[in-house]
N, C-alpha and C positions, 0 to 999 in steps of 0.2 A: 790768736790763730783761728783760721776759718774752720768751720765744721764741714765734714764730707758725708754725703748721703747717696746711696745707690738704689736704683730701682730699674724696672723694665717698662717698656711701653704697655705691656699687658697690665701692669700694676698702676699706671698713671691715673686712671679714673678714680681709684680708691685711695690715692696717695694724699696724705695730709701733711702739709708743710706749714708750720706755724709762721704767721707774719713776722718778718724780720723787724728788728728795732730800727729807729731812725738812723739814717746814714750807714746802714748795713747793705751789703750787696748780695744778690743771688746770682750765681754763675751756673749756667746750664752747659753740660758737656754731653752731647749725644755720642754713643760709642758702640763699637762692634768687637773690639779687642780688649779683653779684661786686663791683661797684663800691662798694656800701654796706658790705659786710662788710670789705673791705680798709681803708676809712677807719676804721671802728669798731675793728677789731682793732689797727691801727697806733696809734691814739690810746690804746686801753686798755693796750697794751704799754708805751708811753712814759710813761704816767701812773701805772702800777701801784705803783711804789716798793716792789715785792716781786717775788720770783723765782717762776718757774713757766712753764707752757706754755699758750698759747691754741690750741685745736684748732677750726678752722672747717670744718664738714662741709657740702658741697653736697648738697642733697636731690634728686639726679637720679632716685631711685626713688620719690619722693613718699611717703616714710615718714611724714612729719609730725614736728613738734618733739619729742614725747614719746618716740617710738621711737628717734630718733637719740640723744637724751640717755641713754636707758637702755642702748643698745648700747655707747656710748662708756664709760659708767660701768662696765659689766661687763668691758670689755676692758682697763681701765687700772688703774694703782695710783698713789695720791697721798694725802697726809695729808688734804688738803681738796679739795673739788670744787665748782665753780661753774658756773652756766649763765647765758647772756645771749642776746639776739637780734641779728640782723644790723645793726640800726640803733641799737645802744646808744651813748650818748654818755657818756664817762667823765670824772669830775671828777678833780682832782689827788689823788694818793695813794689812790685809791678802794679798791685791794685791801689796801694796808697798813693803812688805817684799819679795814677790815672784819676782817682777821685779828686785829688788836689787840682789837677789840670782842668777837670770838668768844672769845678768851682760852681758859681751861681750863674755864670754868663752863658755856658754852653749846655747843650742837651745830648750830644752824641759824640763819643770819642773813639778814635782808632788807635789801637795799640801798635807798637813797633813790631811788625810781624817778620821783619828781615827781608821783605820782598817789595811791598808797594810804597814804602816811604810815606805813608799817610794818604796816598791817593785813593785808597779804598780800605775800609775797615773789615778786613777778613776776620779779625776778632775785634769785638767792640763792646763798649759800655754806654748805656743810655739811661736817661732819667725816665722813669716809668710813665709819668703823665704825658710827656711828649710822644713816647713810643706808642702809647695806647690809642692816640688819635689818628695815626697814620693809616692803619688798615683795619678799622672797625674792631679794635680790641686785639688783633694779632700783632705780633712783633714784626714779622716779615710779611711781605706780600705772599699770600698762600698759593699763588699760581705756580711758584717755583717748587722744586723738590730738593735740590742739593746745591745749586750754584746760582750766582748773580743776584740773589736777594740782598746780600750784603752790599753789593755794588749799588743797587737801586736805593737802598736806605741811605747810603753815604751821600749820594747825589741829592736826595731830598734835604738832608741836613745842610749840605753845602749851599744849596739854593736859599735856604732860610737864614744862612749865616750863623748856624748854631753848632757847627762841626769843629772839633779840635783834634789835633794829632799830638801825642806825647811821645817823643823819640826815646825818652829815658825809661818809659814803661814797656818792658820787653816781654812779649808773649809770641813766641815763634813756633810755627808748625814744623815739627821735625819729621817731615816726610821726604825720604831720600829719593823718591821717584816723582816728586811733585811736578817737576818741570817737563816730564815726558808723558804725564797723564793728560787725557783729553777731558774737557769739560762736558757736562751733560748737554748734548746738542738741542734737546727740547727746551731746556732752560735758557740756552742762548737764543733760541728762536723767540721765546716769550719775551726775553729782555729787549731784543731788537724791535719787536712789535710794540711793546709798551713805550720804548724810547721814541718811536715815531709820533706818539701822542703826548710826549712830554710827561710820561708816567702819570696819567690821569690829569694832565695839564698843570702839574705842580712844579715841574722844572722847565723854566723858560729861557734860562741862560744857555746860549748856543755853545759856548765854550765847554760848559759842564756836560752838555749832551754828547759831545765828541770825546770826552775823556776816556770812556771805557767802551770797548767793542768786543 
């Protein structure tokens, strides 16, 4: 069973997380709702069928999802690194299925989130060496705050041919108002601007550039 650890953004600088053993995964969950994240993290841990640590980080400084994930990524060590939201609902063996699907061939995996059918890794799992080289040690492009960073990272992996989707690995965001919520318009503007330049000239496939708007 996975271990669960909680902290806040105020505590992150002083947080010590022991390096995970080989083939173990660190999962970061930024959160603002304590009751939601406890339910999600406990179910994820029970159903993972793989070892590792879930780190739930309370956003008391209002950093936003992207900054928290990046900070945790820079401070930790693990073979694989995953991200999810406070209201994620895990299917049985969600992590073991994902790790198996990642195998040795792929570097980035999209979980079955019940929405994108693999077209975007709204929740994802990556090999740390690959992720470390994309944004100078950050996991996500730090220009974003809450949205579109996962879309950009998915496109980078697709361009390189190192992206895989595992339909049997279920990690669904249980947000009942998700379809009526608006995305962060500033994040969308940044995404569209970066897309014009192929995300630092790393995505050249015209089909991929039109996948997400």
